N, CA, C and O atoms as CSV, one atom per row, in Angstrom:
chain,resi,resn,atom,element,x,y,z
A,1,MET,N,N,0.841,-1.180,0.000
A,1,MET,CA,C,0.000,0.000,0.000
A,1,MET,C,C,0.883,1.237,0.000
A,1,MET,O,O,1.961,1.253,0.594
A,2,LEU,N,N,0.405,2.266,-0.674
A,2,LEU,CA,C,1.080,3.559,-0.750
A,2,LEU,C,C,0.157,4.607,-0.137
A,2,LEU,O,O,-1.032,4.652,-0.453
A,3,ILE,N,N,0.697,5.439,0.729
A,3,ILE,CA,C,-0.067,6.557,1.286
A,3,ILE,C,C,0.441,7.832,0.631
A,3,ILE,O,O,1.648,8.058,0.546
A,4,ARG,N,N,-0.476,8.654,0.174
A,4,ARG,CA,C,-0.123,9.908,-0.502
A,4,ARG,C,C,-0.761,11.068,0.262
A,4,ARG,O,O,-1.968,11.077,0.502
A,5,ILE,N,N,0.059,12.039,0.638
A,5,ILE,CA,C,-0.420,13.249,1.301
A,5,ILE,C,C,0.032,14.434,0.464
A,5,ILE,O,O,1.210,14.562,0.130
A,6,VAL,N,N,-0.915,15.294,0.131
A,6,VAL,CA,C,-0.608,16.500,-0.632
A,6,VAL,C,C,-1.074,17.690,0.200
A,6,VAL,O,O,-2.258,17.823,0.508
A,7,ARG,N,N,-0.114,18.560,0.561
A,7,ARG,CA,C,-0.407,19.766,1.350
A,7,ARG,C,C,-0.532,20.941,0.390
A,7,ARG,O,O,0.371,21.218,-0.400
A,8,MET,N,N,-1.670,21.627,0.473
A,8,MET,CA,C,-1.959,22.720,-0.454
A,8,MET,C,C,-2.317,23.973,0.329
A,8,MET,O,O,-3.158,23.934,1.227
A,9,THR,N,N,-1.681,25.078,-0.012
A,9,THR,CA,C,-1.961,26.362,0.620
A,9,THR,C,C,-2.599,27.258,-0.436
A,9,THR,O,O,-2.008,27.534,-1.480
A,10,PHE,N,N,-3.808,27.700,-0.144
A,10,PHE,CA,C,-4.581,28.474,-1.106
A,10,PHE,C,C,-4.605,29.949,-0.748
A,10,PHE,O,O,-4.384,30.326,0.403
A,11,GLN,N,N,-4.871,30.764,-1.729
A,11,GLN,CA,C,-5.184,32.156,-1.473
A,11,GLN,C,C,-6.490,32.131,-0.665
A,11,GLN,O,O,-7.454,31.498,-1.096
A,12,PRO,N,N,-6.545,32.795,0.478
A,12,PRO,CA,C,-7.745,32.686,1.328
A,12,PRO,C,C,-9.051,32.948,0.587
A,12,PRO,O,O,-10.060,32.303,0.873
A,13,GLU,N,N,-9.048,33.866,-0.341
A,13,GLU,CA,C,-10.282,34.178,-1.057
A,13,GLU,C,C,-10.636,33.111,-2.093
A,13,GLU,O,O,-11.698,33.195,-2.710
A,14,ARG,N,N,-9.783,32.121,-2.299
A,14,ARG,CA,C,-10.027,31.067,-3.294
A,14,ARG,C,C,-10.392,29.715,-2.670
A,14,ARG,O,O,-10.567,28.733,-3.391
A,15,VAL,N,N,-10.508,29.657,-1.345
A,15,VAL,CA,C,-10.830,28.396,-0.669
A,15,VAL,C,C,-12.155,27.826,-1.168
A,15,VAL,O,O,-12.251,26.625,-1.421
A,16,ALA,N,N,-13.174,28.668,-1.314
A,16,ALA,CA,C,-14.482,28.180,-1.785
A,16,ALA,C,C,-14.367,27.585,-3.188
A,16,ALA,O,O,-15.031,26.596,-3.496
A,17,ASP,N,N,-13.528,28.180,-4.038
A,17,ASP,CA,C,-13.314,27.633,-5.381
A,17,ASP,C,C,-12.680,26.245,-5.303
A,17,ASP,O,O,-13.071,25.330,-6.028
A,18,PHE,N,N,-11.696,26.100,-4.413
A,18,PHE,CA,C,-11.067,24.788,-4.251
A,18,PHE,C,C,-12.076,23.763,-3.747
A,18,PHE,O,O,-12.148,22.651,-4.270
A,19,LEU,N,N,-12.852,24.129,-2.738
A,19,LEU,CA,C,-13.821,23.177,-2.185
A,19,LEU,C,C,-14.832,22.738,-3.236
A,19,LEU,O,O,-15.258,21.583,-3.235
A,20,ALA,N,N,-15.217,23.628,-4.119
A,20,ALA,CA,C,-16.133,23.251,-5.206
A,20,ALA,C,C,-15.464,22.260,-6.157
A,20,ALA,O,O,-16.093,21.288,-6.576
A,21,LEU,N,N,-14.193,22.494,-6.503
A,21,LEU,CA,C,-13.459,21.549,-7.353
A,21,LEU,C,C,-13.339,20.186,-6.679
A,21,LEU,O,O,-13.529,19.149,-7.314
A,22,PHE,N,N,-13.023,20.201,-5.390
A,22,PHE,CA,C,-12.870,18.948,-4.660
A,22,PHE,C,C,-14.190,18.179,-4.615
A,22,PHE,O,O,-14.218,16.975,-4.868
A,23,GLN,N,N,-15.264,18.863,-4.298
A,23,GLN,CA,C,-16.564,18.194,-4.219
A,23,GLN,C,C,-16.986,17.613,-5.560
A,23,GLN,O,O,-17.631,16.566,-5.612
A,24,ALA,N,N,-16.627,18.286,-6.638
A,24,ALA,CA,C,-16.991,17.806,-7.970
A,24,ALA,C,C,-16.190,16.571,-8.376
A,24,ALA,O,O,-16.624,15.825,-9.254
A,25,SER,N,N,-15.037,16.339,-7.762
A,25,SER,CA,C,-14.169,15.239,-8.200
A,25,SER,C,C,-13.963,14.140,-7.166
A,25,SER,O,O,-13.418,13.091,-7.509
A,26,GLU,N,N,-14.372,14.335,-5.924
A,26,GLU,CA,C,-14.027,13.372,-4.880
A,26,GLU,C,C,-14.604,11.973,-5.120
A,26,GLU,O,O,-13.914,10.985,-4.869
A,27,ASP,N,N,-15.833,11.864,-5.592
A,27,ASP,CA,C,-16.405,10.536,-5.846
A,27,ASP,C,C,-15.646,9.826,-6.967
A,27,ASP,O,O,-15.423,8.617,-6.903
A,28,TYR,N,N,-15.256,10.576,-7.985
A,28,TYR,CA,C,-14.476,10.001,-9.094
A,28,TYR,C,C,-13.131,9.471,-8.579
A,28,TYR,O,O,-12.713,8.372,-8.943
A,29,ILE,N,N,-12.472,10.242,-7.749
A,29,ILE,CA,C,-11.168,9.813,-7.222
A,29,ILE,C,C,-11.334,8.545,-6.399
A,29,ILE,O,O,-10.583,7.585,-6.570
A,30,ARG,N,N,-12.308,8.541,-5.515
A,30,ARG,CA,C,-12.527,7.366,-4.649
A,30,ARG,C,C,-12.880,6.118,-5.454
A,30,ARG,O,O,-12.630,5.001,-5.002
A,31,ALA,N,N,-13.455,6.295,-6.634
A,31,ALA,CA,C,-13.853,5.156,-7.474
A,31,ALA,C,C,-12.720,4.637,-8.358
A,31,ALA,O,O,-12.891,3.638,-9.056
A,32,GLN,N,N,-11.579,5.296,-8.334
A,32,GLN,CA,C,-10.464,4.857,-9.182
A,32,GLN,C,C,-9.956,3.481,-8.755
A,32,GLN,O,O,-9.866,3.201,-7.560
A,33,PRO,N,N,-9.626,2.626,-9.713
A,33,PRO,CA,C,-9.057,1.324,-9.354
A,33,PRO,C,C,-7.805,1.523,-8.490
A,33,PRO,O,O,-6.902,2.283,-8.838
A,34,GLY,N,N,-7.781,0.834,-7.383
A,34,GLY,CA,C,-6.617,0.906,-6.499
A,34,GLY,C,C,-6.693,1.963,-5.425
A,34,GLY,O,O,-5.836,1.991,-4.542
A,35,CYS,N,N,-7.703,2.849,-5.466
A,35,CYS,CA,C,-7.864,3.846,-4.404
A,35,CYS,C,C,-8.650,3.186,-3.275
A,35,CYS,O,O,-9.810,2.812,-3.448
A,36,ARG,N,N,-8.014,3.050,-2.132
A,36,ARG,CA,C,-8.655,2.383,-1.002
A,36,ARG,C,C,-9.272,3.370,-0.023
A,36,ARG,O,O,-10.177,3.017,0.733
A,37,HIS,N,N,-8.783,4.605,-0.037
A,37,HIS,CA,C,-9.262,5.593,0.934
A,37,HIS,C,C,-8.821,6.974,0.456
A,37,HIS,O,O,-7.725,7.126,-0.085
A,38,MET,N,N,-9.666,7.971,0.655
A,38,MET,CA,C,-9.282,9.334,0.322
A,38,MET,C,C,-10.112,10.285,1.167
A,38,MET,O,O,-11.327,10.134,1.292
A,39,GLU,N,N,-9.428,11.274,1.749
A,39,GLU,CA,C,-10.134,12.281,2.529
A,39,GLU,C,C,-9.403,13.608,2.430
A,39,GLU,O,O,-8.254,13.676,1.995
A,40,LEU,N,N,-10.094,14.657,2.840
A,40,LEU,CA,C,-9.549,16.005,2.832
A,40,LEU,C,C,-9.468,16.495,4.268
A,40,LEU,O,O,-10.421,16.352,5.035
A,41,TRP,N,N,-8.335,17.069,4.628
A,41,TRP,CA,C,-8.145,17.655,5.949
A,41,TRP,C,C,-7.957,19.152,5.793
A,41,TRP,O,O,-7.328,19.602,4.835
A,42,GLN,N,N,-8.494,19.925,6.721
A,42,GLN,CA,C,-8.291,21.369,6.751
A,42,GLN,C,C,-7.511,21.707,8.014
A,42,GLN,O,O,-7.845,21.230,9.098
A,43,ASP,N,N,-6.486,22.517,7.878
A,43,ASP,CA,C,-5.650,22.922,9.008
A,43,ASP,C,C,-6.493,23.744,9.982
A,43,ASP,O,O,-7.103,24.737,9.586
A,44,ALA,N,N,-6.530,23.342,11.238
A,44,ALA,CA,C,-7.347,24.032,12.236
A,44,ALA,C,C,-6.825,25.434,12.539
A,44,ALA,O,O,-7.604,26.322,12.883
A,45,ASP,N,N,-5.525,25.638,12.415
A,45,ASP,CA,C,-4.936,26.939,12.734
A,45,ASP,C,C,-4.810,27.853,11.520
A,45,ASP,O,O,-4.767,29.074,11.663
A,46,THR,N,N,-4.753,27.271,10.339
A,46,THR,CA,C,-4.594,28.037,9.103
A,46,THR,C,C,-5.637,27.522,8.116
A,46,THR,O,O,-5.341,26.632,7.318
A,47,PRO,N,N,-6.859,28.070,8.158
A,47,PRO,CA,C,-7.965,27.472,7.404
A,47,PRO,C,C,-7.853,27.526,5.887
A,47,PRO,O,O,-8.714,26.976,5.199
A,48,HIS,N,N,-6.836,28.160,5.347
A,48,HIS,CA,C,-6.657,28.125,3.886
A,48,HIS,C,C,-5.606,27.090,3.478
A,48,HIS,O,O,-5.151,27.068,2.334
A,49,VAL,N,N,-5.222,26.222,4.448
A,49,VAL,CA,C,-4.296,25.122,4.182
A,49,VAL,C,C,-5.071,23.808,4.301
A,49,VAL,O,O,-5.769,23.570,5.286
A,50,PHE,N,N,-4.934,22.967,3.282
A,50,PHE,CA,C,-5.619,21.679,3.229
A,50,PHE,C,C,-4.616,20.587,2.882
A,50,PHE,O,O,-3.576,20.850,2.278
A,51,CYS,N,N,-4.942,19.363,3.271
A,51,CYS,CA,C,-4.179,18.190,2.844
A,51,CYS,C,C,-5.150,17.144,2.333
A,51,CYS,O,O,-6.201,16.911,2.931
A,52,THR,N,N,-4.793,16.519,1.228
A,52,THR,CA,C,-5.508,15.313,0.832
A,52,THR,C,C,-4.691,14.141,1.352
A,52,THR,O,O,-3.461,14.169,1.332
A,53,HIS,N,N,-5.375,13.132,1.809
A,53,HIS,CA,C,-4.756,11.941,2.378
A,53,HIS,C,C,-5.408,10.748,1.686
A,53,HIS,O,O,-6.610,10.526,1.829
A,54,SER,N,N,-4.623,9.987,0.944
A,54,SER,CA,C,-5.199,8.862,0.213
A,54,SER,C,C,-4.338,7.617,0.368
A,54,SER,O,O,-3.125,7.696,0.567
A,55,HIS,N,N,-4.992,6.474,0.272
A,55,HIS,CA,C,-4.321,5.165,0.310
A,55,HIS,C,C,-4.537,4.514,-1.044
A,55,HIS,O,O,-5.656,4.486,-1.556
A,56,TRP,N,N,-3.474,3.995,-1.618
A,56,TRP,CA,C,-3.519,3.355,-2.936
A,56,TRP,C,C,-2.925,1.961,-2.828
A,56,TRP,O,O,-2.004,1.722,-2.048
A,57,ASP,N,N,-3.466,1.044,-3.623
A,57,ASP,CA,C,-2.931,-0.317,-3.628
A,57,ASP,C,C,-1.459,-0.350,-4.027
A,57,ASP,O,O,-0.686,-1.176,-3.540
A,58,SER,N,N,-1.085,0.574,-4.932
A,58,SER,CA,C,0.291,0.569,-5.439
A,58,SER,C,C,0.609,1.928,-6.067
A,58,SER,O,O,-0.283,2.738,-6.321
A,59,LYS,N,N,1.873,2.151,-6.304
A,59,LYS,CA,C,2.304,3.364,-7.017
A,59,LYS,C,C,1.720,3.373,-8.423
A,59,LYS,O,O,1.376,4.433,-8.945
A,60,GLU,N,N,1.606,2.211,-9.035
A,60,GLU,CA,C,1.045,2.110,-10.380
A,60,GLU,C,C,-0.418,2.570,-10.408
A,60,GLU,O,O,-0.842,3.229,-11.357
A,61,ALA,N,N,-1.185,2.227,-9.373
A,61,ALA,CA,C,-2.584,2.659,-9.307
A,61,ALA,C,C,-2.666,4.185,-9.175
A,61,ALA,O,O,-3.489,4.824,-9.830
A,62,LEU,N,N,-1.813,4.761,-8.331
A,62,LEU,CA,C,-1.781,6.220,-8.201
A,62,LEU,C,C,-1.367,6.867,-9.513
A,62,LEU,O,O,-1.969,7.851,-9.941
A,63,ASP,N,N,-0.350,6.323,-10.145
A,63,ASP,CA,C,0.112,6.872,-11.425
A,63,ASP,C,C,-0.982,6.801,-12.494
A,63,ASP,O,O,-1.121,7.723,-13.298
A,64,ALA,N,N,-1.756,5.716,-12.507
A,64,ALA,CA,C,-2.851,5.589,-13.482
A,64,ALA,C,C,-3.892,6.685,-13.254
A,64,ALA,O,O,-4.382,7.285,-14.211
A,65,TYR,N,N,-4.227,6.946,-12.001
A,65,TYR,CA,C,-5.161,8.041,-11.705
A,65,TYR,C,C,-4.570,9.379,-12.160
A,65,TYR,O,O,-5.278,10.209,-12.731
A,66,ARG,N,N,-3.290,9.585,-11.911
A,66,ARG,CA,C,-2.657,10.859,-12.280
A,66,ARG,C,C,-2.575,11.042,-13.801
A,66,ARG,O,O,-2.369,12.159,-14.275
A,67,ARG,N,N,-2.734,9.965,-14.563
A,67,ARG,CA,C,-2.787,10.059,-16.031
A,67,ARG,C,C,-4.221,10.210,-16.547
A,67,ARG,O,O,-4.429,10.359,-17.751
A,68,SER,N,N,-5.205,10.174,-15.652
A,68,SER,CA,C,-6.609,10.219,-16.076
A,68,SER,C,C,-6.983,11.598,-16.606
A,68,SER,O,O,-6.336,12.603,-16.308
A,69,GLU,N,N,-8.037,11.609,-17.391
A,69,GLU,CA,C,-8.513,12.858,-17.987
A,69,GLU,C,C,-8.957,13.854,-16.910
A,69,GLU,O,O,-8.652,15.043,-17.005
A,70,LEU,N,N,-9.675,13.373,-15.885
A,70,LEU,CA,C,-10.146,14.288,-14.849
A,70,LEU,C,C,-8.974,14.915,-14.104
A,70,LEU,O,O,-8.969,16.124,-13.870
A,71,PHE,N,N,-7.985,14.115,-13.728
A,71,PHE,CA,C,-6.816,14.681,-13.043
A,71,PHE,C,C,-6.179,15.759,-13.916
A,71,PHE,O,O,-5.759,16.802,-13.415
A,72,GLY,N,N,-6.107,15.507,-15.216
A,72,GLY,CA,C,-5.529,16.466,-16.145
A,72,GLY,C,C,-6.301,17.778,-16.216
A,72,GLY,O,O,-5.755,18.800,-16.633
A,73,GLN,N,N,-7.561,17.754,-15.813
A,73,GLN,CA,C,-8.367,18.976,-15.786
A,73,GLN,C,C,-8.372,19.617,-14.392
A,73,GLN,O,O,-8.216,20.830,-14.258
A,74,VAL,N,N,-8.551,18.791,-13.362
A,74,VAL,CA,C,-8.728,19.308,-12.001
A,74,VAL,C,C,-7.417,19.833,-11.412
A,74,VAL,O,O,-7.408,20.886,-10.775
A,75,TRP,N,N,-6.321,19.121,-11.615
A,75,TRP,CA,C,-5.072,19.543,-10.980
A,75,TRP,C,C,-4.608,20.916,-11.487
A,75,TRP,O,O,-4.250,21.752,-10.657
A,76,PRO,N,N,-4.593,21.197,-12.785
A,76,PRO,CA,C,-4.209,22.549,-13.219
A,76,PRO,C,C,-5.145,23.632,-12.656
A,76,PRO,O,O,-4.690,24.714,-12.285
A,77,ALA,N,N,-6.438,23.341,-12.596
A,77,ALA,CA,C,-7.385,24.312,-12.034
A,77,ALA,C,C,-7.117,24.537,-10.551
A,77,ALA,O,O,-7.234,25.661,-10.062
A,78,THR,N,N,-6.759,23.483,-9.838
A,78,THR,CA,C,-6.442,23.591,-8.414
A,78,THR,C,C,-5.160,24.396,-8.216
A,78,THR,O,O,-5.099,25.269,-7.350
A,79,LYS,N,N,-4.145,24.105,-9.012
A,79,LYS,CA,C,-2.858,24.797,-8.873
A,79,LYS,C,C,-2.994,26.305,-9.061
A,79,LYS,O,O,-2.249,27.070,-8.449
A,80,ARG,N,N,-3.921,26.737,-9.886
A,80,ARG,CA,C,-4.119,28.180,-10.103
A,80,ARG,C,C,-4.613,28.892,-8.839
A,80,ARG,O,O,-4.522,30.116,-8.745
A,81,LEU,N,N,-5.125,28.147,-7.885
A,81,LEU,CA,C,-5.660,28.725,-6.649
A,81,LEU,C,C,-4.622,28.790,-5.526
A,81,LEU,O,O,-4.880,29.395,-4.486
A,82,PHE,N,N,-3.468,28.185,-5.720
A,82,PHE,CA,C,-2.432,28.130,-4.679
A,82,PHE,C,C,-1.825,29.506,-4.421
A,82,PHE,O,O,-1.739,30.348,-5.314
A,83,SER,N,N,-1.407,29.706,-3.173
A,83,SER,CA,C,-0.593,30.880,-2.858
A,83,SER,C,C,0.884,30.498,-2.836
A,83,SER,O,O,1.749,31.356,-3.012
A,84,VAL,N,N,1.176,29.229,-2.621
A,84,VAL,CA,C,2.537,28.667,-2.719
A,84,VAL,C,C,2.403,27.283,-3.345
A,84,VAL,O,O,1.328,26.688,-3.277
A,85,PRO,N,N,3.470,26.750,-3.957
A,85,PRO,CA,C,3.374,25.407,-4.547
A,85,PRO,C,C,3.002,24.340,-3.503
A,85,PRO,O,O,3.341,24.450,-2.324
A,86,ALA,N,N,2.314,23.332,-3.967
A,86,ALA,CA,C,1.920,22.217,-3.092
A,86,ALA,C,C,3.140,21.378,-2.724
A,86,ALA,O,O,4.148,21.369,-3.429
A,87,GLN,N,N,3.020,20.687,-1.620
A,87,GLN,CA,C,4.024,19.716,-1.199
A,87,GLN,C,C,3.352,18.352,-1.207
A,87,GLN,O,O,2.255,18.195,-0.671
A,88,ALA,N,N,4.005,17.366,-1.811
A,88,ALA,CA,C,3.429,16.021,-1.891
A,88,ALA,C,C,4.395,15.014,-1.287
A,88,ALA,O,O,5.608,15.095,-1.480
A,89,PHE,N,N,3.837,14.077,-0.563
A,89,PHE,CA,C,4.616,13.025,0.074
A,89,PHE,C,C,3.969,11.684,-0.239
A,89,PHE,O,O,2.755,11.533,-0.107
A,90,SER,N,N,4.760,10.728,-0.646
A,90,SER,CA,C,4.289,9.362,-0.845
A,90,SER,C,C,5.122,8.468,0.045
A,90,SER,O,O,6.351,8.544,0.037
A,91,VAL,N,N,4.457,7.621,0.813
A,91,VAL,CA,C,5.168,6.736,1.727
A,91,VAL,C,C,4.593,5.332,1.649
A,91,VAL,O,O,3.403,5.137,1.404
A,92,TYR,N,N,5.460,4.370,1.862
A,92,TYR,CA,C,5.049,2.985,2.039
A,92,TYR,C,C,5.098,2.711,3.532
A,92,TYR,O,O,6.188,2.619,4.098
A,93,PRO,N,N,3.943,2.575,4.193
A,93,PRO,CA,C,3.955,2.370,5.638
A,93,PRO,C,C,4.526,1.005,6.000
A,93,PRO,O,O,4.273,0.005,5.327
A,94,ALA,N,N,5.281,0.988,7.049
A,94,ALA,CA,C,5.875,-0.269,7.543
A,94,ALA,C,C,5.131,-0.702,8.793
A,94,ALA,O,O,4.811,0.116,9.656
A,95,ASN,N,N,4.864,-1.977,8.878
A,95,ASN,CA,C,4.314,-2.592,10.076
A,95,ASN,C,C,2.992,-1.991,10.527
A,95,ASN,O,O,2.773,-1.800,11.723
A,96,LEU,N,N,2.111,-1.694,9.581
A,96,LEU,CA,C,0.781,-1.221,9.957
A,96,LEU,C,C,-0.051,-2.389,10.463
A,96,LEU,O,O,0.022,-3.484,9.906
A,97,PRO,N,N,-0.837,-2.175,11.504
A,97,PRO,CA,C,-1.756,-3.237,11.920
A,97,PRO,C,C,-2.740,-3.529,10.796
A,97,PRO,O,O,-3.085,-2.619,10.043
A,98,PRO,N,N,-3.199,-4.759,10.659
A,98,PRO,CA,C,-4.119,-5.127,9.565
A,98,PRO,C,C,-5.357,-4.251,9.493
A,98,PRO,O,O,-5.845,-3.993,8.393
A,99,THR,N,N,-5.896,-3.778,10.631
A,99,THR,CA,C,-7.089,-2.947,10.592
A,99,THR,C,C,-6.824,-1.603,9.946
A,99,THR,O,O,-7.722,-1.044,9.317
A,100,VAL,N,N,-5.623,-1.067,10.080
A,100,VAL,CA,C,-5.291,0.195,9.442
A,100,VAL,C,C,-5.054,-0.025,7.956
A,100,VAL,O,O,-5.495,0.777,7.133
A,101,ALA,N,N,-4.375,-1.084,7.611
A,101,ALA,CA,C,-4.069,-1.367,6.207
A,101,ALA,C,C,-5.331,-1.637,5.400
A,101,ALA,O,O,-5.334,-1.477,4.179
A,102,ALA,N,N,-6.396,-2.043,6.068
A,102,ALA,CA,C,-7.617,-2.415,5.353
A,102,ALA,C,C,-8.644,-1.285,5.286
A,102,ALA,O,O,-9.797,-1.539,4.935
A,103,VAL,N,N,-8.268,-0.059,5.607
A,103,VAL,CA,C,-9.205,1.064,5.567
A,103,VAL,C,C,-9.703,1.252,4.144
A,103,VAL,O,O,-8.912,1.232,3.201
A,104,HIS,N,N,-11.015,1.436,3.982
A,104,HIS,CA,C,-11.593,1.658,2.644
A,104,HIS,C,C,-12.314,2.964,2.615
A,104,HIS,O,O,-12.871,3.339,1.583
């Protein structure tokens, strides 16, 4: 399993635009082959900072989603709303308990 976290800092006046983009695409992302879990977090102290947190069966599954037509439309639109470039982290968790690894 691969865990992907993307930290995004938006122009405060563009947060509503981002949330609309996210709501329009979240079901599609969750339905992608190999996507086991996906959620959005909002920073409690800095409300224009968000992170997406997703679990993928493999790097190949994540890469396939990143080649999809929707990603090709949504990601450029999202990037235009940033106040600073996004930071992305991909990790392979070690020694996760089976209940955590099986999150859907």
